[in-house]
N, C-alpha and C positions, 0 to 999 in steps of 0.2 A: 511546543508538540514534539514528543519524540522520535527517534528515526524508524522504529519499527512501524508508528501509526502512520506517517509521512510516505513510506513505501505501502502501506496497504490505503492510502487513497490514492497516490499515484499509479497503479494497476489497476485498481477499479475504475479510473479514468481513463486506461489506454483500450478497456471495452468498445469505446467508440472514436471516429476520428477526428473528435474535438481538437484534442493537445497536436496532433499531427498538422491540421488545416493551422490551426493560430502558430505555430514554428513556421511553417510554411511561410505565413502571410509573415512573420516577422524576422524572418531569413534567420532563424535558429533552429535549423534541423539538426546541426551536429551538436545543439546542447541536449536536445530532447534523445536524441541517439546514445550519447553519452549515458544520461540518466538510466535508459534502457540496458545500456550493455554491462551497467555496474551491476543490476539489478540482478540480470541475466547470470553474470560470473559469480554473484553471492557476495560482491564486496561492499558490503557495510563497514562503514567509516567515516571521516571526515570529507572525501573524494564524494560519495553519494550523495551525505548531506547536503554541500556544496551545490550539484548538480541537480538536486530536487528543490532547494532554497532559488535555483537561479530560474528553474520551471516554474516556480512559483510568482515571482516576479515578474515572468512574462505574462502570467494568468492577470495579475493585477494590472498590469498595463493594461491590458486590452478592456478587463472588464469591473476594474477599480475595485474587485474583492479577490483575496488570494484564493490557492486551491486546499491551502489548509486552514481551516475554519481554527478562529481562537475559542478555545474552550475552557472552563472554571475547572479545577481539577478539583475532586471530592477525596476524602480519606477511604481507603480499603474498608468494605465490608470486614466484619468480623469473620475467622476462617470457618467453616463449615466441618464439623466433626465427623460427618460419615463421608462416602464418596458416592455421588448423585449420579453415576455412570454416563453423564452428557457428556457428548464431545460436540469440537469447534473444528470446523475446516482451516487448517494450520498450512503456513507457507512449507514446502518441503526442502526450503534453501534456510530457513531459520529467520528471514528477513522481515517479515511483516507481522502485523498482528489477525491475521486471518481474514475468513469471510463469513461468520455466521455459523449458527449452530447446526449441527449433523442430523438429518432425520432420517428413518428409515427407509431403505430403499432409494434414498437420492444417490441420484450420478454425483459425483463431484464435480465443482467447480474447477474451470481452467484459468489458469495467471495469465494474463495479459501480455506480461512481459516476458516470462519464461516459456509459456505454453505447455507448461507442466501441469497434471491433475494436483490441486489441493489435498491432503493427505489429513484422514481424523485425526485429532490429539485431544490433550485435554483441555477444559476449558482456561483461558488465560488468566492470571491472577490480577 
């Protein structure tokens, strides 16, 4: 799974207390905080990925499966010749792959890692 998708999953999991409680139980609060701080600072790179992989290992230790699902990748669809006008909620720091299609009149979702509103952008490729 690429880093942007890992960040997306991580940020969504921060919406409740499960990861925080698990980190506290395993004495890994600093690990979780390090990952959150890297996302908040917009530091996409090997350090963030290593922290997210360590969080994934923490989850696997507790539940027997990781935070990041193993997925099978398919080739991309052929390009669409026109512009659909559809938009996707995107990360203002361009760290994650966003959170769903923008609906008319919808309030922007808030990123649990950065506390910033997601912004409308083009559909991810």
